C-alpha positions in Angstrom: -23.0 -16.9 1.2 -22.3 -15.6 -1.8 -20.2 -12.3 -2.3 -18.4 -10.5 -5.3 -15.2 -10.3 -4.8 -11.9 -8.6 -6.2 -8.3 -10.5 -5.8 -6.4 -7.6 -6.9 -6.8 -4.3 -8.9 -7.2 -4.8 -12.2 -8.8 -2.6 -15.9 -10.3 -6.2 -16.2 -13.8 -5.8 -15.1 -14.2 -9.8 -15.6 -11.7 -10.5 -12.8 -15.0 -9.5 -9.9 -16.0 -13.0 -9.1 -18.9 -14.7 -7.4 -17.6 -16.4 -4.4 -18.8 -18.9 -1.6 -17.6 -17.4 1.5 -18.6 -18.1 5.2 -21.2 -16.5 7.2 -19.4 -13.2 9.1 -20.9 -13.0 12.7 -20.7 -9.0 14.0 -18.6 -8.3 16.5 -19.4 -5.6 19.0 -21.0 -2.7 17.8 -21.4 -4.1 14.9 -24.4 -5.7 13.1 -24.6 -8.2 10.3 -27.1 -6.9 7.2 -29.3 -9.2 5.5 -28.6 -7.9 2.2 -31.4 -6.6 -0.2 -30.1 -3.7 -3.1 -27.0 -2.2 -3.8 -26.2 0.1 -6.3 -23.6 0.6 -9.1 -21.8 4.0 -8.3 -18.7 5.6 -10.2 -17.0 5.1 -6.7 -17.2 1.6 -6.6 -14.6 1.1 -9.7 -12.0 3.3 -7.5 -12.2 0.1 -5.4 -11.9 -1.5 -8.7 -9.0 0.1 -10.5 -7.2 0.5 -7.2 -7.6 4.7 -7.8 -8.2 5.6 -4.5 -4.7 3.8 -3.4 -3.0 5.5 -6.2 -4.1 8.6 -5.1 -3.7 8.6 -1.4 0.7 7.3 -2.3 0.8 11.1 -3.6 -0.1 12.7 -0.5 2.8 13.9 2.2 1.2 11.7 4.9 1.9 8.9 2.7 5.5 10.0 1.5 7.6 6.5 1.3 5.1 3.9 0.8 7.2 1.3 -0.9 5.9 -1.8 -3.0 7.6 -3.8 0.2 5.8 -1.5 2.4 2.6 -0.7 0.4 -0.1 0.5 2.9 -1.4 4.2 2.7 -3.9 6.2 4.9 -6.5 7.9 4.1 -5.4 10.3 7.2 -2.2 11.7 8.1 -3.0 10.2 11.8 -2.5 6.9 9.8 -6.1 5.7 12.0 -7.7 4.7 8.6 -6.1 2.6 6.6 -6.9 2.6 2.7 -7.7 -1.2 2.2 -6.0 -3.3 -0.7 -7.9 -6.7 -2.3 -8.5 -8.8 -1.8 -11.9 -8.1 -0.7 -15.6 -8.1 -1.1 -16.7 -4.9 -3.3 -19.7 -2.1 -3.2 -20.2 0.9 -1.1 -23.5 1.1 0.1 -26.9 -0.7 0.2 -30.3 -1.4 2.0 -31.3 -4.7 4.2 -32.5 -6.1 7.1 -30.6 -6.5 10.2 -30.9 -10.5 11.2 -27.8 -10.4 14.0 -26.0 -8.0 16.3 -23.1 -8.1 19.0 -23.0 -6.1 21.9 -24.1 -2.8 22.8 -27.3 -0.7 22.8 -27.2 0.8 19.2 -25.9 -2.6 17.7 -29.3 -4.2 19.8 -31.8 -1.7 18.8 -31.2 -2.5 15.3 -32.3 -6.1 15.3 -34.9 -6.6 13.0 -35.2 -3.1 11.5 -34.8 -2.1 7.7 -31.6 -0.1 7.5 -29.6 1.5 4.6 -25.9 1.1 5.5 -22.5 2.8 3.9 -20.0 -0.3 3.7 -17.1 -0.5 1.7 -14.3 -2.7 1.0 -12.7 -4.6 2.8 -16.5 -5.6 4.2 -18.3 -4.1 1.3 -22.1 -4.3 0.0 -21.8 -6.3 -2.5 -22.9 -10.2 -0.5 -26.1 -11.3 0.7 -24.7 -10.8 4.0 -22.6 -7.7 5.2 -21.2 -6.8 8.5 -21.2 -3.1 9.4 -20.9 -0.8 12.8 -24.4 0.1 13.6 -23.4 3.6 13.7 -23.5 3.4 10.0 -26.8 2.1 9.7 -29.9 4.3 9.8 -33.2 2.9 9.8 -35.5 3.6 7.1 -39.2 4.5 7.1 -41.7 2.6 5.7 -42.5 5.3 2.9 -39.2 5.1 1.0 -38.7 2.1 -1.3 -36.1 -0.4 -0.7 -34.2 0.6 -4.2 -34.0 4.0 -2.8 -33.4 3.2 0.4 -30.4 1.4 -1.1 -28.6 4.7 -2.4 -29.3 7.0 1.0 -25.4 7.5 1.6 -23.5 8.1 -1.0 -24.8 10.8 -3.5 -27.4 12.2 -1.0 -25.0 13.1 1.3 -22.4 14.4 -1.2 -25.2 16.5 -2.8 -26.4 17.9 0.8 -22.7 18.8 2.0 -21.4 20.1 -0.6 -24.6 22.3 -0.8 -25.0 23.6 2.6 -21.9 22.7 4.4 -19.3 23.3 2.0 -20.0 25.8 -0.3 -22.8 27.3 1.8 -24.7 28.1 -1.6 -27.3 30.8 -0.9 -30.7 31.8 -2.5 -30.2 33.5 -5.8 -26.4 32.4 -6.1 -25.8 30.6 -9.2 -24.4 26.9 -9.3 -23.0 25.1 -12.2 -22.4 21.7 -11.9 -20.7 19.2 -14.7 -21.8 15.6 -15.5 -25.6 17.4 -14.6 -27.6 14.3 -15.8 -25.6 12.0 -13.1 -28.1 11.3 -9.8 -26.3 13.4 -8.0 -26.6 16.5 -10.7 -30.3 15.7 -10.6 -30.2 16.0 -6.8 -29.3 19.1 -7.0 -31.3 21.0 -9.3 -34.6 19.8 -7.1 -32.4 21.3 -3.8 -31.7 24.4 -5.9 -35.9 24.8 -7.0 -36.3 23.8 -2.7 -33.8 26.4 -1.2 -34.0 29.1 -4.3 -30.3 29.3 -5.5 -30.0 28.7 -9.4 -28.6 26.1 -11.4 -26.6 25.8 -14.5 -26.3 21.9 -16.2 -23.5 21.1 -18.4 -23.8 18.3 -20.1 -21.9 16.8 -22.8 -25.0 15.7 -25.3 -29.0 16.8 -25.2 -29.8 12.9 -23.7 -30.6 14.2 -20.4 -31.5 18.4 -21.4 -34.9 17.8 -21.5 -35.6 16.4 -18.1 -33.2 18.8 -16.5 -35.1 21.2 -17.4 -38.3 19.5 -16.3 -36.5 19.0 -13.1 -36.0 22.6 -12.8 -32.8 23.7 -14.0 -32.3 27.2 -14.7 -30.1 26.6 -17.3 -29.0 23.7 -19.6 -25.7 24.0 -21.8 -24.7 20.9 -23.8 -20.7 21.2 -24.8 -20.9 19.4 -27.8 -22.8 22.5 -29.6 -22.9 25.0 -27.4 -19.7 27.3 -26.1 -19.4 27.0 -22.2 -18.5 30.4 -21.6 -19.9 32.4 -24.4 -23.1 31.0 -22.6 -22.2 31.0 -18.9 -21.5 35.2 -19.9 -24.6 35.5 -21.5 -26.6 33.8 -18.3 -25.4 35.8 -16.1 -24.6 39.2 -17.3 -20.6 38.6 -17.4 -20.8 38.1 -13.7 -20.0 34.6 -13.9 -20.9 31.8 -11.5 -20.7 31.6 -7.5 -20.1 28.0 -7.6 -19.0 25.2 -9.6 -18.9 21.4 -9.1 -17.1 19.7 -11.1 -16.8 15.1 -11.1 -15.0 15.4 -14.5 -11.8 17.2 -14.4 -9.3 17.8 -17.8 -10.3 20.7 -20.1 -13.8 20.8 -18.6 -12.6 22.1 -14.9 -10.6 24.4 -16.3 -13.1 25.5 -18.2 -15.5 25.8 -15.2 -12.3 28.1 -13.1 -13.0 30.8 -16.4 -16.7 30.6 -15.7 -16.3 31.6 -12.1 -17.1 34.9 -11.1 -15.3 37.3 -8.3 -14.2 35.2 -5.3 -16.1 31.9 -6.9 -15.1 28.7 -5.9 -14.7 25.0 -7.8 -15.2 22.3 -5.6 -13.8 19.2 -7.2 -15.5 15.1 -5.7 -14.6 13.3 -8.6 -12.9 12.7 -12.2 -14.5 10.8 -14.8 -12.0 11.9 -17.5 -9.1 10.7 -15.6 -7.3 13.6 -17.3 -5.4 16.1 -14.5 -6.9 19.9 -14.9 -4.6 22.9 -16.2 -5.2 25.8 -14.8 -3.2 29.2 -15.4 -2.1 30.7 -11.7 -3.5 33.9 -12.4 -7.1 32.4 -13.5 -6.7 31.7 -9.7 -5.1 35.4 -8.6 -7.2 38.1 -10.8 -10.8 36.8 -9.8 -9.6 36.0 -6.2 -10.9 32.7 -7.4 -10.6 28.9 -5.2 -10.5 25.6 -6.1 -11.2 22.9 -3.5 -10.7 19.1 -3.1 -13.9 17.4 -1.3 -13.8 13.5 -0.8 -17.1 12.6 1.4 -15.8 10.5 3.9 -13.0 12.2 5.2 -15.2 15.1 5.4 -17.5 13.0 7.8 -14.2 11.7 9.5 -13.8 15.2 10.7 -17.0 15.9 12.0 -18.5 15.7 15.5 -21.4 12.6 16.4 -24.0 15.8 16.8 -23.3 17.3 13.8 -23.5 14.3 11.9 -26.8 13.3 13.6 -28.2 16.8 12.1 -26.7 16.1 8.6 -28.5 12.3 8.5 -31.8 13.7 9.8 -32.1 16.3 7.0 -31.3 13.7 4.2 -33.9 11.6 5.7 -36.5 14.1 4.9 -35.0 15.4 2.1 -35.0 11.6 0.6 -38.7 11.2 1.9 -39.9 14.3 0.0 -38.5 12.6 -3.2 -35.4 15.3 -3.7 -32.8 12.9 -3.6 -35.1 10.5 -5.6 -32.7 8.6 -8.4 -34.3 7.0 -11.3 -33.2 2.9 -11.3 -32.4 1.9 -15.0 -31.8 -1.7 -14.8 -31.5 -4.6 -11.8 -29.0 -7.0 -12.0 -28.7 -10.4 -10.1 -25.3 -10.6 -7.5 -24.6 -13.4 -10.0 -24.5 -11.1 -13.2 -22.5 -8.7 -10.9 -19.9 -8.2 -14.0 -22.5 -7.1 -16.6 -23.8 -4.9 -14.1 -20.5 -2.8 -13.2 -20.5 -2.3 -17.5 -24.0 -1.2 -18.0 -23.1 1.6 -15.2 -20.1 2.7 -17.0 -22.1 2.8 -20.4 -21.8 6.5 -22.2 -24.8 8.2 -22.0 -27.0 6.1 -20.0 -29.5 7.3 -17.7 -30.7 5.6 -14.7 -28.8 4.2 -11.6 -28.0 0.5 -11.8 -28.6 -2.0 -8.8 -27.8 -5.1 -7.7 -30.3 -7.5 -6.2 -28.0 -9.9 -3.6 -30.9 -11.7 -2.1 -32.9 -14.7 -5.1 -35.6 -15.2 -2.6 
């Protein structure tokens, strides 16, 4: 079968190669999925560049990692190893289960169309993927293949950050950086559904009209508007209760200043690749908080019953179109490098998908 693979961490996207590899067989509790589509997410590039691995090296539980002992873990218990290349790329996708290992859950998925979350070393950018049965969710007929391919990463992150981490209430303000992203637009739709107000921070006007049409309460374009002045104006000087940031750098620092008393900034990405600088008293005087969010580590700390409830809620909202993401272009697997380059183009709107089967 064909598989998009990486041999070593790199900044050169041309080093992603499509290779012929043996067809894998599922083990106990696993299923094999004949893949249909998989999106190109910003998180996929972290497995190309080695961003996750480098960040985990700085965690206290990985202190002492050396070039001769390079293993780093996502957790202090050292139960979840961060993979290093060579591996297959791709964090999520959709396909049909064509083979299964032992176990009731695996067997009941045989022949079903499922959304899966995988990621390196056995990623989704290949014709067949092996995944634990518990990481596969049967998709209803009224959710298209392309939307089902994007079921996990953005919808789960948006739902969990709003409802489980920040616990946003009706009437409260939520500021969102890079609000023109698929995740940002989903949060705007969630605001309309659950009654909280959304303040969308974008770099330019390219997504502003669409965000307003979706129901954004305020759109601030930082290429010509002063973020702090606009937040002061629209909130009557009170600031926002919550902010979500996936950019970092100067913008994240400014978002801290936009928070009202006891406000919270949740950091879930680093698109600018520059650190934020926050004066200590910008946190002390307004009693604000800055927290980090990493979806896989958050999910790993939840009970199976809790996860089941979240997945059911996300599936319901998906069927209702809350997490709908526009698809701007679909590339065949053979053009994976072109797909990744297209996904990273500044100002791009809409998701890039890989079609993983020619038939």
